[in-house]
C-alpha positions as CSV (number, residue, x, y, z in Angstrom):
1,M,0.0,0.0,0.0
2,V,1.4,3.4,-1.0
3,Q,0.5,6.5,1.0
4,S,1.5,10.1,1.2
5,Q,2.1,11.9,4.4
6,S,4.0,15.0,5.5
7,I,6.9,14.4,7.8
8,F,6.7,17.8,9.4
9,V,5.2,21.3,8.9
10,E,7.6,24.2,8.4
11,N,8.6,25.8,11.7
12,E,11.0,28.4,13.0
13,D,13.7,25.8,13.6
14,I,13.7,24.4,10.1
15,P,12.6,27.1,7.6
16,S,14.6,25.4,4.8
17,C,15.6,21.8,4.4
18,H,17.5,19.8,1.8
19,A,19.1,16.5,0.9
20,A,16.7,14.0,2.5
21,T,17.6,10.4,3.1
22,L,15.4,7.5,4.1
23,V,16.0,4.0,5.5
24,E,13.7,1.2,6.5
25,I,14.0,-0.1,10.1
26,R,12.2,-2.9,11.9
27,S,9.5,-0.6,13.3
28,G,9.0,1.6,10.2
29,L,11.2,4.3,8.6
30,L,13.8,6.9,9.5
31,A,14.2,10.1,7.5
32,A,17.0,12.6,7.9
33,W,17.8,15.9,6.1
34,F,19.8,19.1,6.8
35,G,17.9,22.2,7.7
36,G,18.1,25.6,9.1
37,T,17.9,29.2,7.9
38,H,19.3,28.3,4.4
39,E,21.9,25.9,2.9
40,G,25.4,26.8,4.2
41,H,24.1,29.0,7.1
42,P,25.9,28.4,10.4
43,D,22.6,27.2,12.1
44,V,22.1,24.3,9.7
45,S,21.9,21.0,11.6
46,I,21.0,17.4,10.8
47,W,17.3,16.5,11.6
48,L,15.8,13.1,12.0
49,A,12.2,11.8,12.1
50,R,10.8,8.4,12.7
51,M,7.7,6.8,11.2
52,D,6.0,4.0,12.9
53,D,2.4,2.5,12.9
54,V,1.1,5.8,14.4
55,G,2.7,8.0,11.8
56,W,5.7,10.5,11.6
57,R,7.0,11.6,15.0
58,R,8.2,15.1,15.6
59,P,11.6,15.7,14.1
60,I,14.6,15.9,16.4
61,K,18.0,17.5,15.9
62,A,20.3,14.5,15.4
63,A,23.6,16.4,14.9
64,D,24.7,19.9,15.5
65,V,28.0,21.8,15.6
66,P,27.6,25.4,16.9
67,D,28.2,28.0,14.3
68,V,29.2,25.5,11.6
69,P,26.8,24.2,8.9
70,L,26.2,20.5,8.5
71,W,25.4,18.9,5.1
72,N,24.3,15.8,3.2
73,P,23.1,13.2,5.6
74,V,23.1,9.6,4.5
75,L,21.2,6.9,6.4
76,F,22.3,3.3,6.0
77,R,21.3,0.1,7.8
78,G,23.8,-2.7,7.8
79,T,23.0,-6.4,7.8
80,D,24.0,-6.4,11.5
81,E,21.0,-4.0,12.0
82,T,23.2,-1.1,13.0
83,T,21.8,2.2,11.6
84,W,24.4,4.7,10.5
85,L,23.8,8.4,9.9
86,F,26.7,10.0,8.0
87,Y,27.0,13.7,7.5
88,K,29.4,16.5,6.6
89,I,30.7,19.4,8.7
90,G,32.2,22.6,7.3
91,P,31.5,26.1,6.0
92,N,31.7,24.9,2.3
93,V,32.3,21.8,0.3
94,P,36.1,22.1,0.0
95,A,36.3,22.4,3.8
96,W,34.1,19.4,4.6
97,S,35.0,16.9,7.2
98,G,33.0,13.6,7.5
99,A,31.3,12.5,10.6
100,Y,28.8,9.7,11.6
101,I,26.7,8.5,14.5
102,R,25.3,5.0,14.9
103,S,22.1,3.5,16.5
104,F,21.7,0.0,17.7
105,D,18.0,0.4,18.6
106,D,16.4,1.6,15.3
107,G,17.2,5.2,15.8
108,E,15.9,5.7,19.4
109,T,19.3,6.5,20.7
110,W,22.6,7.4,19.0
111,T,26.3,7.2,19.7
112,P,28.4,10.3,20.1
113,S,29.6,11.7,16.8
114,T,32.7,10.1,15.4
115,L,35.1,11.5,12.8
116,P,36.6,9.0,10.4
117,P,40.3,9.1,9.7
118,A,41.6,12.3,8.0
119,G,40.7,12.5,4.3
120,L,37.8,10.1,4.5
121,L,34.4,11.8,4.2
122,G,32.2,8.7,4.1
123,P,29.3,8.6,1.7
124,T,28.4,12.0,0.4
125,K,25.0,11.4,-1.0
126,N,24.5,7.7,-1.9
127,K,24.3,4.8,0.5
128,P,27.3,2.5,0.9
129,I,27.1,-1.0,-0.6
130,Q,27.4,-3.9,1.8
131,L,29.1,-6.9,0.2
132,R,28.1,-10.5,0.8
133,N,31.0,-11.0,3.1
134,G,29.6,-8.3,5.4
135,R,32.2,-5.7,4.6
136,S,30.9,-2.3,3.5
137,H,32.6,0.5,1.6
138,P,33.1,3.4,2.4
139,I,32.1,2.7,6.1
140,P,35.1,3.2,8.3
141,A,36.0,0.6,10.9
142,A,33.9,1.0,14.0
């Protein structure tokens, strides 16, 4: 069954959003996007919402760095059922650093932010591919 439903209504915390990503979890769906005043503004954070049998829950701020914009979230769920949320930190694309958080309970709670080794951004807009042997690329070692 296909249905259409708004994740959220525009509010003062998220007047502009961009680069949505979606992943299926055991209890429904998770969606993430970057949002704030406008793309590249220092108040832009990563937002996350969950859909379950009741509908979409109110979005929460999943990642934030004071006075630095965040960009391009990518949600990924591995075969071990870990949910990854990758995103970029920096004032502009050439200055990006990669970061990620992980959830082991379908996005209810998240690990602290982790920075991959220098020079690795992680996925920028597309989900990683998990190989039959369980390895994924470009997911850094956990």
